[in-house]
DOFI-843895 format. One record per atom (N, C-alpha, C): residue in three letters; atom name; x, y, z. Coordinates in nm, 4 decimals, decimal comma, always signed. Example, Ala and Ser with C-alpha at 12.3 -4.5 7.8 and 13.67 -1.06 7.14 Angstrom:
<nodes>
NODE     r    a         c1         c2         c3
NODE   ALA    N    +1,3190    -0,5690    +0,7800
NODE   ALA   CA    +1,2300    -0,4500    +0,7800
NODE   ALA    C    +1,3200    -0,3300    +0,7800
NODE   SER    N    +1,2850    -0,2250    +0,7080
NODE   SER   CA    +1,3670    -0,1060    +0,7140
NODE   SER    C    +1,2900    +0,0030    +0,7870
</nodes>
This chain:
<nodes>
NODE     r    a         c1         c2         c3
NODE   MET    N   +10,2119   +10,2692   +11,0503
NODE   MET   CA   +10,1421   +10,3480   +11,1496
NODE   MET    C   +10,2158   +10,3353   +11,2825
NODE   ILE    N   +10,2306   +10,4482   +11,3501
NODE   ILE   CA   +10,2956   +10,4464   +11,4805
NODE   ILE    C   +10,2071   +10,5146   +11,5836
NODE   LYS    N   +10,2117   +10,4663   +11,7056
NODE   LYS   CA   +10,1308   +10,5221   +11,8139
NODE   LYS    C   +10,2130   +10,6275   +11,8861
NODE   LEU    N   +10,1550   +10,7478   +11,9008
NODE   LEU   CA   +10,2198   +10,8595   +11,9683
NODE   LEU    C   +10,1200   +10,9222   +12,0651
NODE   THR    N   +10,1655   +11,0246   +12,1384
NODE   THR   CA   +10,0802   +11,0895   +12,2379
NODE   THR    C   +10,0862   +11,2409   +12,2217
NODE   HIS    N    +9,9684   +11,3050   +12,2100
NODE   HIS   CA    +9,9616   +11,4509   +12,2082
NODE   HIS    C   +10,0069   +11,5034   +12,3443
NODE   LEU    N   +10,0483   +11,6294   +12,3520
NODE   LEU   CA   +10,0919   +11,6888   +12,4784
NODE   LEU    C    +9,9844   +11,6798   +12,5864
NODE   GLY    N    +9,8585   +11,6823   +12,5467
NODE   GLY   CA    +9,7484   +11,6742   +12,6423
NODE   GLY    C    +9,7250   +11,5336   +12,6960
NODE   GLY    N    +9,8030   +11,4354   +12,6491
NODE   GLY   CA    +9,7897   +11,2993   +12,6979
NODE   GLY    C    +9,7053   +11,2081   +12,6108
NODE   GLU    N    +9,6495   +11,2603   +12,5031
NODE   GLU   CA    +9,5659   +11,1803   +12,4133
NODE   GLU    C    +9,6521   +11,0977   +12,3181
NODE   PRO    N    +9,6388   +10,9651   +12,3218
NODE   PRO   CA    +9,7139   +10,8831   +12,2256
NODE   PRO    C    +9,6513   +10,8935   +12,0865
NODE   PHE    N    +9,7331   +10,8792   +11,9843
NODE   PHE   CA    +9,6829   +10,8792   +11,8472
NODE   PHE    C    +9,7766   +10,7959   +11,7604
NODE   ILE    N    +9,7288   +10,7594   +11,6447
NODE   ILE   CA    +9,8059   +10,6806   +11,5494
NODE   ILE    C    +9,8424   +10,7718   +11,4325
NODE   LEU    N    +9,9705   +10,7712   +11,3957
NODE   LEU   CA   +10,0194   +10,8548   +11,2867
NODE   LEU    C   +10,0714   +10,7673   +11,1740
NODE   ASN    N   +10,0351   +10,8018   +11,0528
NODE   ASN   CA   +10,0909   +10,7349   +10,9362
NODE   ASN    C   +10,2351   +10,7832   +10,9220
NODE   ALA    N   +10,3304   +10,6969   +10,9551
NODE   ALA   CA   +10,4721   +10,7346   +10,9554
NODE   ALA    C   +10,5218   +10,7748   +10,8169
NODE   GLU    N   +10,4502   +10,7351   +10,7133
NODE   GLU   CA   +10,4883   +10,7724   +10,5765
NODE   GLU    C   +10,4772   +10,9234   +10,5549
NODE   LEU    N   +10,3995   +10,9918   +10,6390
NODE   LEU   CA   +10,3763   +11,1348   +10,6224
NODE   LEU    C   +10,4777   +11,2226   +10,6946
NODE   ILE    N   +10,5698   +11,1623   +10,7701
NODE   ILE   CA   +10,6663   +11,2411   +10,8457
NODE   ILE    C   +10,7708   +11,3002   +10,7500
NODE   GLN    N   +10,7802   +11,4336   +10,7525
NODE   GLN   CA   +10,8825   +11,5013   +10,6726
NODE   GLN    C   +11,0083   +11,5210   +10,7573
NODE   TYR    N   +10,9899   +11,5754   +10,8785
NODE   TYR   CA   +11,1018   +11,5853   +10,9712
NODE   TYR    C   +11,0524   +11,6000   +11,1136
NODE   VAL    N   +11,1439   +11,5750   +11,2089
NODE   VAL   CA   +11,1138   +11,5792   +11,3522
NODE   VAL    C   +11,2164   +11,6708   +11,4176
NODE   GLU    N   +11,1679   +11,7572   +11,5089
NODE   GLU   CA   +11,2561   +11,8509   +11,5786
NODE   GLU    C   +11,2362   +11,8401   +11,7290
NODE   ALA    N   +11,3422   +11,8623   +11,8048
NODE   ALA   CA   +11,3342   +11,8726   +11,9507
NODE   ALA    C   +11,3630   +12,0173   +11,9868
NODE   ARG    N   +11,2632   +12,0879   +12,0465
NODE   ARG   CA   +11,2831   +12,2318   +12,0708
NODE   ARG    C   +11,2206   +12,2836   +12,1978
NODE   PRO    N   +11,2197   +12,2450   +12,3159
NODE   PRO   CA   +11,2543   +12,1126   +12,3663
NODE   PRO    C   +11,1419   +12,0111   +12,3473
NODE   ASP    N   +11,0173   +12,0573   +12,3252
NODE   ASP   CA   +10,9115   +11,9603   +12,2922
NODE   ASP    C   +10,9415   +11,9012   +12,1546
NODE   THR    N   +10,8846   +11,7860   +12,1277
NODE   THR   CA   +10,9082   +11,7201   +11,9989
NODE   THR    C   +10,8021   +11,7640   +11,8991
NODE   PHE    N   +10,8458   +11,8294   +11,7927
NODE   PHE   CA   +10,7582   +11,8750   +11,6850
NODE   PHE    C   +10,7767   +11,7832   +11,5655
NODE   ILE    N   +10,6653   +11,7368   +11,5098
NODE   ILE   CA   +10,6686   +11,6548   +11,3890
NODE   ILE    C   +10,6032   +11,7353   +11,2781
NODE   THR    N   +10,6752   +11,7562   +11,1691
NODE   THR   CA   +10,6194   +11,8239   +11,0526
NODE   THR    C   +10,5889   +11,7172   +10,9488
NODE   LEU    N   +10,4654   +11,7190   +10,9006
NODE   LEU   CA   +10,4211   +11,6200   +10,8027
NODE   LEU    C   +10,4388   +11,6734   +10,6612
NODE   THR    N   +10,4366   +11,5842   +10,5656
NODE   THR   CA   +10,4499   +11,6240   +10,4252
NODE   THR    C   +10,3351   +11,7137   +10,3813
NODE   THR    N   +10,2249   +11,7128   +10,4558
NODE   THR   CA   +10,1089   +11,7975   +10,4259
NODE   THR    C   +10,1274   +11,9400   +10,4766
NODE   GLY    N   +10,2349   +11,9621   +10,5576
NODE   GLY   CA   +10,2571   +12,0930   +10,6177
NODE   GLY    C   +10,2046   +12,1019   +10,7597
NODE   GLN    N   +10,1213   +12,0074   +10,8000
NODE   GLN   CA   +10,0677   +12,0064   +10,9359
NODE   GLN    C   +10,1796   +11,9784   +11,0347
NODE   ARG    N   +10,1725   +12,0434   +11,1527
NODE   ARG   CA   +10,2726   +12,0211   +11,2579
NODE   ARG    C   +10,2039   +11,9647   +11,3806
NODE   LEU    N   +10,2686   +11,8673   +11,4423
NODE   LEU   CA   +10,2177   +11,8030   +11,5628
NODE   LEU    C   +10,3214   +11,8157   +11,6725
NODE   VAL    N   +10,2752   +11,8267   +11,7979
NODE   VAL   CA   +10,3648   +11,8274   +11,9122
NODE   VAL    C   +10,3306   +11,7036   +11,9944
NODE   VAL    N   +10,4306   +11,6231   +12,0255
NODE   VAL   CA   +10,4080   +11,4974   +12,0964
NODE   VAL    C   +10,4942   +11,4898   +12,2216
NODE   THR    N   +10,4535   +11,4006   +12,3136
NODE   THR   CA   +10,5276   +11,3839   +12,4382
NODE   THR    C   +10,6521   +11,2988   +12,4208
NODE   GLU    N   +10,6551   +11,2136   +12,3191
NODE   GLU   CA   +10,7697   +11,1261   +12,2961
NODE   GLU    C   +10,8910   +11,2073   +12,2528
NODE   ALA    N   +11,0094   +11,1627   +12,2944
NODE   ALA   CA   +11,1344   +11,2278   +12,2536
NODE   ALA    C   +11,1583   +11,2048   +12,1049
NODE   MET    N   +11,2374   +11,2929   +12,0446
NODE   MET   CA   +11,2685   +11,2818   +11,9028
NODE   MET    C   +11,3275   +11,1449   +11,8699
NODE   ASP    N   +11,4185   +11,0953   +11,9523
NODE   ASP   CA   +11,4797   +10,9640   +11,9274
NODE   ASP    C   +11,3771   +10,8512   +11,9326
NODE   GLU    N   +11,2757   +10,8653   +12,0184
NODE   GLU   CA   +11,1713   +10,7625   +12,0266
NODE   GLU    C   +11,0829   +10,7641   +11,9025
NODE   VAL    N   +11,0509   +10,8824   +11,8526
NODE   VAL   CA   +10,9732   +10,8926   +11,7288
NODE   VAL    C   +11,0524   +10,8284   +11,6150
NODE   LEU    N   +11,1815   +10,8567   +11,6083
NODE   LEU   CA   +11,2682   +10,7971   +11,5065
NODE   LEU    C   +11,2691   +10,6449   +11,5194
NODE   ARG    N   +11,2842   +10,5945   +11,6418
NODE   ARG   CA   +11,2870   +10,4499   +11,6643
NODE   ARG    C   +11,1582   +10,3838   +11,6172
NODE   ARG    N   +11,0445   +10,4432   +11,6516
NODE   ARG   CA   +10,9151   +10,3862   +11,6116
NODE   ARG    C   +10,8959   +10,3913   +11,4606
NODE   ALA    N   +10,9372   +10,5014   +11,3992
NODE   ALA   CA   +10,9240   +10,5137   +11,2537
NODE   ALA    C   +11,0121   +10,4109   +11,1831
NODE   MET    N   +11,1324   +10,3886   +11,2355
NODE   MET   CA   +11,2221   +10,2907   +11,1751
NODE   MET    C   +11,1683   +10,1487   +11,1939
NODE   LEU    N   +11,1153   +10,1180   +11,3118
NODE   LEU   CA   +11,0559    +9,9863   +11,3351
NODE   LEU    C   +10,9375    +9,9632   +11,2412
NODE   TYR    N   +10,8589   +10,0685   +11,2201
NODE   TYR   CA   +10,7456   +10,0587   +11,1277
NODE   TYR    C   +10,7951   +10,0243   +10,9864
NODE   GLN    N   +10,8973   +10,0959   +10,9407
NODE   GLN   CA   +10,9498   +10,0711   +10,8062
NODE   GLN    C   +11,0062    +9,9300   +10,7942
NODE   GLN    N   +11,0767    +9,8849   +10,8962
NODE   GLN   CA   +11,1320    +9,7492   +10,8947
NODE   GLN    C   +11,0203    +9,6460   +10,8924
NODE   ALA    N   +10,9188    +9,6641   +10,9751
NODE   ALA   CA   +10,8075    +9,5691   +10,9819
NODE   ALA    C   +10,7302    +9,5667   +10,8507
NODE   LYS    N   +10,7174    +9,6819   +10,7877
NODE   LYS   CA   +10,6448    +9,6918   +10,6613
NODE   LYS    C   +10,7104    +9,6046   +10,5548
NODE   HIS    N   +10,8421    +9,6007   +10,5530
NODE   HIS   CA   +10,9145    +9,5236   +10,4526
NODE   HIS    C   +10,9274    +9,3764   +10,4883
NODE   LEU    N   +10,9017    +9,3414   +10,6151
NODE   LEU   CA   +10,9115    +9,2022   +10,6568
NODE   LEU    C   +10,7795    +9,1277   +10,6444
NODE   MET    N   +10,6698    +9,2019   +10,6253
NODE   MET   CA   +10,5400    +9,1374   +10,6143
NODE   MET    C   +10,5331    +9,0599   +10,4838
NODE   PRO    N   +10,4822    +8,9369   +10,4887
NODE   PRO   CA   +10,4719    +8,8592   +10,3645
NODE   PRO    C   +10,3726    +8,9229   +10,2687
NODE   SER    N   +10,4016    +8,9117   +10,1405
NODE   SER   CA   +10,3090    +8,9641   +10,0418
NODE   SER    C   +10,1875    +8,8730   +10,0325
NODE   HIS    N   +10,0786    +8,9270    +9,9856
NODE   HIS   CA    +9,9535    +8,8526    +9,9731
NODE   HIS    C    +9,9714    +8,7405    +9,8703
NODE   ALA    N    +9,9377    +8,6191    +9,9088
NODE   ALA   CA    +9,9480    +8,5041    +9,8179
NODE   ALA    C    +9,8096    +8,4669    +9,7680
NODE   THR    N    +9,7981    +8,4432    +9,6377
NODE   THR   CA    +9,6685    +8,4049    +9,5829
NODE   THR    C    +9,6428    +8,2557    +9,5993
NODE   ARG    N    +9,7485    +8,1810    +9,6242
NODE   ARG   CA    +9,7310    +8,0404    +9,6597
NODE   ARG    C    +9,8387    +8,0054    +9,7604
NODE   ALA    N    +9,8151    +7,9074    +9,8408
NODE   ALA   CA    +9,9046    +7,8730    +9,9512
NODE   ALA    C   +10,0459    +7,8474    +9,9018
NODE   GLY    N   +10,1433    +7,9130    +9,9658
NODE   GLY   CA   +10,2832    +7,8877    +9,9379
NODE   GLY    C   +10,3417    +7,9594    +9,8190
NODE   SER    N   +10,2670    +8,0478    +9,7536
NODE   SER   CA   +10,3250    +8,1184    +9,6390
NODE   SER    C   +10,2969    +8,2670    +9,6506
NODE   THR    N   +10,3879    +8,3448    +9,5989
NODE   THR   CA   +10,3706    +8,4895    +9,6021
NODE   THR    C   +10,3006    +8,5349    +9,4754
NODE   THR    N   +10,2570    +8,6583    +9,4751
NODE   THR   CA   +10,1908    +8,7145    +9,3581
NODE   THR    C   +10,2827    +8,7103    +9,2368
NODE   ALA    N   +10,4114    +8,7426    +9,2551
NODE   ALA   CA   +10,5065    +8,7399    +9,1434
NODE   ALA    C   +10,5204    +8,5985    +9,0883
NODE   GLU    N   +10,5244    +8,4989    +9,1778
NODE   GLU   CA   +10,5329    +8,3604    +9,1324
NODE   GLU    C   +10,4094    +8,3227    +9,0517
NODE   ASN    N   +10,2927    +8,3689    +9,0933
NODE   ASN   CA   +10,1687    +8,3388    +9,0214
NODE   ASN    C   +10,1705    +8,3986    +8,8810
NODE   ARG    N   +10,2244    +8,5215    +8,8690
NODE   ARG   CA   +10,2314    +8,5837    +8,7365
NODE   ARG    C   +10,3234    +8,5038    +8,6444
NODE   LEU    N   +10,4378    +8,4587    +8,6960
NODE   LEU   CA   +10,5294    +8,3803    +8,6150
NODE   LEU    C   +10,4667    +8,2479    +8,5745
NODE   THR    N   +10,3976    +8,1830    +8,6682
NODE   THR   CA   +10,3355    +8,0546    +8,6430
NODE   THR    C   +10,2257    +8,0680    +8,5371
NODE   SER    N   +10,1466    +8,1758    +8,5468
NODE   SER   CA   +10,0361    +8,1929    +8,4524
NODE   SER    C   +10,0849    +8,2222    +8,3107
NODE   ARG    N   +10,2089    +8,2730    +8,2971
NODE   ARG   CA   +10,2664    +8,3025    +8,1665
NODE   ARG    C   +10,3491    +8,1853    +8,1132
NODE   GLY    N   +10,3592    +8,0821    +8,1925
NODE   GLY   CA   +10,4372    +7,9678    +8,1494
NODE   GLY    C   +10,5839    +7,9819    +8,1790
NODE   GLY    N   +10,6213    +8,0795    +8,2706
NODE   GLY   CA   +10,7606    +8,1065    +8,2997
NODE   GLY    C   +10,8094    +8,0251    +8,4095
</nodes>
């Protein structure tokens, strides 16, 4: 999720997974995979930066552990005797 601003000044949160493409014409238009189009105050490069930071952060978050110090994959191996 990334925080952006509508042209009217209203902040909103966008699911970055839905971004299909971004255009600068000169306002920044975001086209979503749903076909919906949004116009935001942020520059195209800023939208790109936020979307990339979101993707990086998503992959750096630790996976949910069912017991302290072990990952879900480790638990599956342990439960099978692996």
